Structure formats: C-alpha cells, structure tokens
N, C-alpha and C positions, 0 to 999 in steps of 0.2 A: 234384182235377180234373186236375192235371198227369199223374198216373199213368194216368188214363183216356185222356188224349191219347196217351200212350206206347203203351198197349195198342192203341188204334186205329191208330197208326202201324205197330205190329208186324203187325196183321191185314191191313192194306192192303199192306204190304211183302211179306207172304207170298203174297198173291194176285198181285201183280206178278211175283214170282219164279216162281210157278206158270204164269201165262198169258202174261206179257210185256206185258200191258195192264192198265188198271184204276186206275192211280195217280190222275190227276185225275178220272176217271170215278167213282171211289168215295170218295176223300178229301173232295172239296169238298161233295158232298151229305151225307156223313156228318157233317161239321162243321156244316152248316146245319140239317139235320133232327134229328140226335141231340143235338148239343151246343148248338144255338141260337145259333151264331156268326153275326154279320151277314154276309150274302152277299158283300159287297165284301171284307171282312176274310178270309173263308174262301178266296175266289179269290186274293187277293193273297198270302196266306201259302202257299197250295198251289203257286202258281207258283214261288216261291223254293225250296220243298221239292222240287219236280220238278227244278229246275235243279241242285240239289245232288246228289240221288240218281241222276239220269241221267248225271252227269259220269263216274261210275264205269263205267257201261255203255258210254259212248262210248269211254273209254280201253280197255276190254276189246275192243270191236269194232275199234277203230283198230289195236291191236296184232295182231289176227288178220287184218287187211287186208279186213274185211267192211264198210267204209264207202266209198261212192262220193262222194268229196268234191265232184265237179262237180255232182251232183244236190243235195247238201246246200246248196251255195252258191246254186243256183237257187231252192230253196225259201226260203232265208233272204233272198234279194233281194226276194222278195215279202212274206214274213211280218213281218219286222222293221219296215219302214216302215208296214205296215198296222196292226201292233199299236200303234206309237207314235201314229199318227194317230187310231186308235180311242180310246185313252185320253185324248188331248188333247181330242177332241170330247166324250166323256162327261164328263170333268172340267170342261169349260168350259160346256157347254150343258145338261147334265142338271140338273134342279131339285135343289139340294142337293149338286151334284157327284157324285163316285163313291159317296158314302154314300146319296144320294137315288136312285141307279139300282138299288136292290135288286130291284124288280119286274122290270126289264129283265134283270138278271143271272139271276134265278131262271128266267125263261122261256127265256133263251138256254142256260142250263145244262141244263134239261129237254129242249129240242130236240136239243142236242148229245149227250145221253145216248141218246136214241132213235135218232139217226143212228149212234152208235157201236155200239149193239146190232145194228142192221141190218148194219153193216159186219162185225161179228164172225160173224154167222150165215152171211152170204152171201159171205164173202171168197173161198172157193175157186171159187164160181160166177162171181164177178166176174173172177177171174184167167183162168178158162177162156174166158169170153166175150171178154176182151181179146185172148187169143192167137188166137182164131178170127176176130174181126172187125177188130182193129187190126193184127194181124200181129206177127211176132217182130222186125221192123225197121221201126218207124214213122218218119215223117218227122222227122229230128232237130231242125230249126228249129221246127216246130210243137210238138213234144214239149217243147222247152226253154221256149217261151212258156207252154204250158199248165202246166208245172211252177212257173213264177214266179207264175202266176195262182192255182194251188192253194195255194202258200205264202201269198198275200195273203188268201185265204179262211180258211185256218187261223189266220193272224195275228189277224184280227178275232174269230174264234170263241174262240181260246185267251185273248186279252186280256180278254174279257168273262166267260168261263165257266171258264177253265183246262182245258177239255176239248177234245179234237180232235187234239192232237199225236200221240197214240198210234194207236189203231185206225183213225181216219179218215185220218190221214196215210199209214199203211201201205197201206190199201185203195186210196187214190188212186194211190200209187206202183205197186201191182200192175197197175192199169189203164194207167198211162202207160208203164211199163217191163215188159211181160209176159214178156220173155225174161230179165230179171234174176233171179238166184237169190234165194230168199226171205230167207235169212240176210243177204244184202247189202242188201236193201230194208229189213229191220228195223234193221240197223246204221246205215244212212243216215238213217232216220227218227229214231232216238234221238239221233244226232249233231246233227240239225237242231233237235230239241226243246230242247237245252241253251241255245243263244243266244236262241231265241225266248222260252222261259219266264224266262230271266234278265232280258232287256230288259223284258218285260211285268211281271215281278215288281218290278223297280226302279221302273217307272212307277207301280205300285200303292203302293210304299213312299213315293214322292214325293207321292202323293195322300193318304197317311196311312192306308192300308188293309192294313198288315202287322202281325201280332202276333208279335214276336220270341220271346217266351216259349213261345207255342204252337208256333212253328216248331222250336225246340230240342227240345221234348217229342216232337214227331212224328218227328224225325230219329233220336233216341235209340232209338225203337221200331222204326222202319222198316228200318234197316240190318241188324240181326239177322233181321228178318222176311224181307227179300229173300234173305238167305243161306239160311235154312231152306227157303223156297219153291222156290228154284232147285235145291236138293239133292233135294227129293222130287218135282220136276216130272216126272222120267222114269218115276215109278211111277204117275202118274195120267193116264189117256188124255185127249188133247186134245179128243176128240169128246164127252167127258162135261163137261169144264171149261167150254168155250166156251158151250154152251147155258145152263148154270146162270148164268154171268156175264151173258150177254145178257138172260136173264129178269129178273135183279136190276136191271139198268140200265133196262129197260123200266118196271118197277114204280116205281123211284125217279124216272125222268124224267117219267112220267105224273103222279106226285104233285106234282112241282115245277111243271109246266106248269099244272095245275089248282088249285094252291094259292092 
C-alpha cells in the first residue's frame, strides 16, 4: 500500500507541475475515495504534505523576486487566526472531535472543489472583469482589508478541507490586484500557502489526524512528479489542461457532496 501512495503522490505532483494547481484539490479526495482514508486524516496529512512541497516553490519564487510579501502578510493575518479558531471549534464542539466531523469535512471538501473548478475555468474572465470594473488602482485601504478577509475565508476552508489555497487564492488575488503580474500573484499565493498549511497541519497533528507514514510515502512520489510535470508543462497547452482538471474536480466534488 505504501507503493500505491507513492504512485499517487507522483501522479498528483506531476499534475501540480503541469498546471500549478491541484495539490489539495486532487490529493485529499484521492485519499478519501480511492484509498478509503478517514477524511480528517486525509486532510491533516495533505496539509503537511502541501506545506513541505510548496516550500520549494516559495523559495524559487522568492529568489526570482515574484513574491509580494506585503500581500502575503495580509492574507496570513486573516488566514492563520481563522484556521486556528476553526480547528479549535471543530475539535471542541464537533461530536467525536475532528474524527467525528467526517461528514462536515466531506461536504466542505466537495464545495471547495466545485468552487476551485469554477475559478479554474473563469480565471481570465474574472481578471478582465476586475480590470474593467475595479480599475488598475483600487483603493489601497479597502483592498488591504479585503485581502485580510479573503485570507480568513481561505483559512476556514483550508483547515477543514485542505483545498482553497491554490486556485481560489489566486483567483481572489486576480480580482483584488488586477494590475499585478500573474507570476507575482501565483508566487504570493504559494508563499501564503506555506504558513497556512503548516499551522493547519500542526493543528490536525495535535488533534491526532496526521498519518506520518502516509505523508512520507506521498512526498517520496510527489517530488519527482513535480519535477517531471514542470519540465513537460511547456509542451501541453494550458487551454487543454485546465478544462480537463476542472471537469475532474467537478466530478469528484459532486460525488463528495452527494456521498
């Protein structure tokens, strides 16, 4: 079974390398639906998996200067307290603690996947709409507050489902900062995902919902998968990849919500 986990890690890593999204969106439902892992353990393990794998991405973007650290700090100011509060509330008040919140986690994961699919398909339209209606220079104070609020929403979603820090975060930043270069938005979002997934993952670990053997197996497969995916990404058109990934997310999300 550990080899199967490693293969799954390689497959998801390759998709992440190809598209830049799909880590939590694919790994968590894969663990729940294909391997029968308990939803809370799948989420907790995937959060630490994301924190480790995205650290390399943050380092690369940081060295290239494609991280807006002010935006990253605003997102973190909302997301980290929201993630901690969410896990405390779920662990304290959910019947059976985090283990008993399986139904809630499945629904949250399904909804997050559906939202991610919409964000993937309509990202360019959202960016165009923002440039047209928000303007290239939105009110900085209002934008800063909305960024913190966006971080809080992502913190709740990510801590329960492990999904949202990727495509949803990038889409929100496109709307809030329409004049910011796409590469800088992606870099800032990845940099924000590291502390968020790390804090939420540690919270799940304290609640007993992290499988360390599973985590190690996934990382062994994912690191070469990301390398392979990133190297062939230039040969596969983005207009083909994103609709396929979005369709996959809709199917999986609908199954989780209706399960």
